[in-house]
C-alpha positions in Angstrom: 0.0 0.1 0.0 1.6 3.3 -1.0 1.0 6.3 1.1 -0.5 9.6 0.0 0.6 12.9 1.4 -2.5 13.0 3.8 -1.7 9.6 5.3 2.0 10.6 5.7 0.8 13.9 7.3 -1.4 12.2 9.8 1.4 9.7 10.9 3.9 12.6 11.2 1.3 14.7 13.3 0.7 11.6 15.5 4.4 11.2 16.0 4.8 14.9 16.8 1.9 15.0 19.3 3.2 11.9 20.9 6.6 13.3 21.2 5.2 16.4 22.8 3.4 14.4 25.5 6.3 12.2 26.1 8.4 15.3 26.6 5.8 16.6 29.2 6.1 13.4 31.3 10.0 13.4 30.8 10.2 17.0 32.0 8.3 16.2 35.2 10.5 13.0 35.7 13.8 14.7 35.3 13.3 18.2 36.5 10.0 19.3 37.9 9.5 16.6 40.6 13.1 16.3 41.6 13.2 20.2 42.1 9.9 20.0 44.0 11.3 17.1 46.1 13.7 19.7 47.6 10.7 21.8 48.8 9.0 21.9 52.1 5.6 20.3 52.3 3.5 23.3 51.8 5.5 24.6 49.0 5.4 21.3 47.2 1.5 21.2 47.7 1.1 24.8 46.5 3.2 24.4 43.5 1.7 21.2 42.4 -1.8 22.5 42.8 -0.7 25.4 40.7 0.7 23.1 38.0 -2.4 20.9 38.0 -4.6 24.0 37.5 -2.6 25.6 34.6 -1.8 22.5 32.8 -5.5 22.3 31.9 -5.2 24.6 28.8 -5.8 24.2 25.1 -2.2 23.7 24.1 -1.8 20.7 26.6 -5.1 19.2 25.6 -4.3 19.5 21.9 -1.4 17.3 22.3 -2.8 15.0 25.0 -5.9 14.3 23.1 -4.3 14.8 19.7 -1.8 12.1 20.3 -4.7 9.7 20.9 -6.9 10.8 18.2 -4.1 11.1 15.6 -2.6 7.8 16.5 -6.1 6.2 16.2 -6.6 7.8 12.7 -3.2 6.7 11.6 -4.0 3.2 12.8 -7.1 3.2 10.7 -5.2 4.5 7.7 -2.4 2.0 8.1 -4.7 -0.9 8.7 -3.7 -2.8 5.5 -0.2 -1.5 5.3 3.2 -2.8 6.4 3.5 -0.2 9.1 0.1 -1.3 10.8 1.6 -3.2 13.6 3.8 -0.4 14.7 0.9 2.0 14.7 -1.3 -0.4 16.6 1.4 -0.9 19.1 1.7 2.9 19.6 -2.0 3.2 20.0 -2.0 0.4 22.6 0.8 2.0 24.4 -0.9 5.4 24.5 -4.3 3.9 25.5 -2.5 2.7 28.7 -1.0 6.2 29.1 -4.4 7.7 28.8 -6.0 5.2 31.2 -3.2 5.7 33.8 -3.7 9.5 33.5 -7.5 9.3 33.8 -7.5 6.5 36.5 -4.5 7.5 38.6 -2.9 10.8 37.9 -6.1 12.9 37.6 -7.7 11.4 40.8 -4.4 12.0 42.7 -4.5 15.7 41.4 -8.0 16.1 42.5 -7.2 14.7 46.0 -4.4 17.2 46.2 -6.7 20.0 45.1 -9.3 18.9 47.6 -6.8 19.3 50.5 -7.4 23.0 50.0 -5.1 26.0 50.7 -1.8 24.7 51.8 -1.4 27.3 54.4 -4.5 25.9 56.2 -3.7 22.1 55.8 -3.4 20.7 59.4 -0.9 18.0 58.2 0.7 18.9 55.0 3.3 16.1 55.4 0.5 13.6 55.2 -1.2 15.2 52.1 2.3 15.1 50.3 3.0 11.6 51.4 -0.2 10.3 50.0 0.4 12.1 46.7 4.1 12.4 45.8 5.4 8.8 45.5 2.4 7.4 43.6 2.3 10.3 41.4 5.9 10.3 40.6 6.0 6.5 39.9 2.9 6.6 37.6 4.4 9.6 35.8 7.5 7.5 35.0 5.3 4.9 33.7 3.5 7.4 31.4 6.8 8.7 30.2 8.2 5.3 29.4 5.0 4.2 27.6 4.7 7.4 25.8 8.4 7.3 24.7 7.8 3.7 23.5 4.8 4.8 21.5 7.0 7.6 19.8 9.6 5.0 18.8 6.7 2.8 17.4 5.4 5.6 15.4 8.8 6.6 14.2 9.3 3.0 13.1 6.0 3.0 11.4 6.9 6.0 9.3 10.2 4.4 8.4 8.4 1.2 7.4 5.8 3.0 5.4 8.5 4.9 3.5 10.3 1.7 2.8 7.2 0.1 1.6 6.2 3.1 -0.6 9.7 3.3 -2.1 9.5 -0.5 -2.8 6.1 -0.3 -4.5 7.2 2.8 -6.5 10.3 1.0 -7.6 8.5 -2.1 -8.6 5.9 -0.1 -10.5 8.6 1.8 -12.5 10.5 -1.4 -13.2 7.3 -3.1 -14.5 6.5 0.1 -16.6 9.9 0.0 -18.3 9.5 -3.6 -19.5 
């Protein structure tokens, strides 16, 4: 199956969106959370509440939902192509990321928000203890899975280009006979 420009564009956009999301989780894992680990409990809670509030914006949602929708569209477009298994794998990996985010990370964020004003929390150490370690661990899971999905999408693009080049070459060879 040769690829048209629209199919290549969707696969490229899916790879870009997935890369952006993998980068978000990576930035948390290697900079944001280690920096916050150095903070006192109230500061940690306040900053995480602020981050969880401001991350809900159109730019983040475009890449977060876009990675899922574009990868699903790419999977549909590639369903008969040589790259299909790579795209299906990326979609499965990101579906797990999506479920972890919805089922673990967001509920933890909501619990942290429900704790209220950090200056008024009676036991901020307990609030932090409940949140920090599980959130960090699951964020690493999201980062690893999203990065693996990027690799799968990249491989899908390479496989599709090889297949396309093969079919074009074969067609030219047949036409010259």
